[in-house]
C-alpha positions in Angstrom: 98.7 74.3 76.5 95.1 75.0 75.6 94.1 77.5 73.0 92.7 80.0 75.5 95.8 79.7 77.6 98.0 80.4 74.6 96.0 83.4 73.5 96.0 84.7 77.1 99.8 84.2 77.3 100.2 86.2 74.0 98.0 89.0 75.4 100.0 89.1 78.6 103.3 89.4 76.7 101.8 92.1 74.5 100.6 94.0 77.5 104.0 93.9 79.1 105.7 95.0 75.9 103.1 97.9 75.6 103.8 99.1 79.1 107.6 98.8 78.9 108.4 99.5 75.2 105.3 101.4 74.0 103.4 100.8 70.8 106.5 100.5 68.6 107.9 97.8 70.9 104.9 95.6 70.3 105.7 93.7 67.1 104.4 90.3 66.3 107.9 88.9 66.4 108.6 90.4 69.8 105.4 89.0 71.1 106.2 85.6 69.7 109.7 85.7 71.3 108.3 86.7 74.6 105.6 84.0 74.6 108.2 81.4 73.4 106.1 80.7 70.3 106.7 80.9 66.6 105.5 83.9 64.7 103.1 81.7 62.7 101.7 80.4 66.0 101.0 83.9 67.3 99.5 84.8 63.9 97.2 81.8 64.2 95.6 83.5 67.3 95.9 87.1 66.1 96.0 87.7 62.4 98.0 90.9 62.7 99.1 93.6 65.1 95.9 95.6 64.8 93.9 92.5 65.7 96.2 91.9 68.7 95.9 95.5 69.9 92.1 95.6 69.6 91.8 92.3 71.5 94.3 93.5 74.1 92.3 96.8 74.4 89.1 94.9 74.8 90.5 92.7 77.6 92.1 95.7 79.4 89.3 98.3 79.0 86.5 95.8 79.8 88.3 95.2 83.1 88.3 99.0 83.7 84.6 99.2 83.0 83.9 96.2 85.3 85.7 98.1 88.1 83.6 101.2 87.4 80.4 99.2 87.4 81.3 97.8 90.9 81.5 101.3 92.3 78.6 102.3 94.5 76.0 104.6 93.1 75.5 107.9 94.7 72.2 107.5 96.6 71.8 110.2 99.2 72.1 113.9 99.3 73.0 113.6 103.0 76.2 111.7 102.2 76.8 113.1 98.7 80.0 115.0 99.4 81.5 112.1 101.3 80.5 109.6 98.6 81.8 112.0 95.9 85.1 112.3 97.7 85.6 108.5 97.7 84.7 108.3 94.0 86.9 111.2 92.9 89.9 109.8 94.9 89.4 106.4 93.4 89.8 107.9 89.9 92.4 110.6 90.6 94.9 108.4 92.6 96.2 107.0 89.3 97.5 110.4 88.3 99.8 110.7 91.4 102.2 108.2 90.0 102.6 106.7 86.6 100.4 103.7 87.4 100.0 100.8 85.1 96.6 102.1 84.2 98.0 105.5 83.1 100.8 103.8 81.1 98.2 101.7 79.2 95.8 104.6 78.6 98.7 106.8 77.4 99.8 104.2 74.9 96.3 103.6 73.6 95.7 107.4 73.2 98.9 107.6 71.2 98.1 104.6 69.1 94.6 106.0 68.4 96.1 109.0 66.6 97.3 106.8 63.8 95.1 103.7 64.1 91.4 104.0 63.1 90.5 100.7 64.8 91.9 101.8 68.1 90.4 105.3 67.7 87.0 103.7 67.3 87.6 101.4 70.2 88.5 104.3 72.5 85.4 106.3 71.4 83.3 103.3 72.3 85.1 102.8 75.6 84.5 106.5 76.6 80.8 106.2 75.6 80.5 103.1 77.8 82.4 104.9 80.6 80.0 107.8 80.3 77.0 105.5 80.6 78.4 103.8 83.7 79.2 107.1 85.4 75.8 108.4 84.4 74.3 105.5 86.2 76.4 106.3 89.3 75.5 110.0 89.3 71.8 109.8 88.2 70.3 108.7 91.5 71.2 112.0 93.2 71.0 114.3 90.2 68.2 116.9 90.2 67.7 116.2 86.5 69.0 113.7 83.9 70.8 116.6 82.2 72.7 117.4 85.4 74.1 113.8 85.6 75.2 114.1 81.9 76.9 117.4 82.5 78.7 116.1 85.6 79.9 113.1 83.5 81.0 115.5 80.7 83.1 117.5 83.2 84.4 114.5 85.2 85.8 112.2 82.4 88.0 114.9 80.8 89.2 116.1 84.2 90.2 112.6 85.2 91.9 111.9 81.9 93.8 115.2 82.0 94.7 114.7 85.6 96.2 111.3 84.9 98.6 113.0 82.4 99.5 116.2 84.2 99.2 115.6 88.0 102.8 114.6 88.4 104.0 117.7 86.5 101.9 120.2 88.4 102.4 121.5 91.9 98.9 120.7 93.0 97.4 119.7 96.3 95.7 116.3 95.8 93.2 116.7 98.7 92.5 120.3 97.4 92.0 119.0 93.9 89.6 116.3 95.1 87.7 118.8 97.2 87.4 121.3 94.3 86.2 118.5 91.9 83.7 117.3 94.5 82.4 120.8 95.0 81.9 121.3 91.3 80.2 117.9 90.9 78.0 118.5 93.9 76.9 121.9 92.5 76.2 120.5 89.0 74.3 117.4 90.2 72.0 119.3 92.6 71.2 122.5 90.8 67.6 122.8 89.9 
């Protein structure tokens, strides 16, 4: 097996453990057993658990950012509400069920409370997310500040929704409409 194939296998096993067992279930020994490798072999590719978790975060969160970058920019006031509806639904749908994305994000949020490297990684991820969303919102925003304010409202809403939506008695379509109305108002105000 090639070096990159082995490291990808290790990351795949670690991701599965993280989803199913949580942070405490991801030990170097568990990863080695799941990958059918020796502990020393896993440590050859990833010096320690922190190194493994940061590399796994990088692979996972870069994939999330790539998906965001592929989303269409908002380009027309005429179709703004329709385009916002599609965008908001794409982000909020993960909160309706405990999706893989929600599981991974929840674990990394928990890890970040006790791991400075992951805390820094998440800060950088959210800064990158804000830049990507700003690029999506900016073409229709009346001012650059409006795009930034829309992003500052949208990211925490999406993150909170992913945690609480299954516990609240909310109307998904109504939630989407309300968020779209708020974003529309913020983006277009003079």
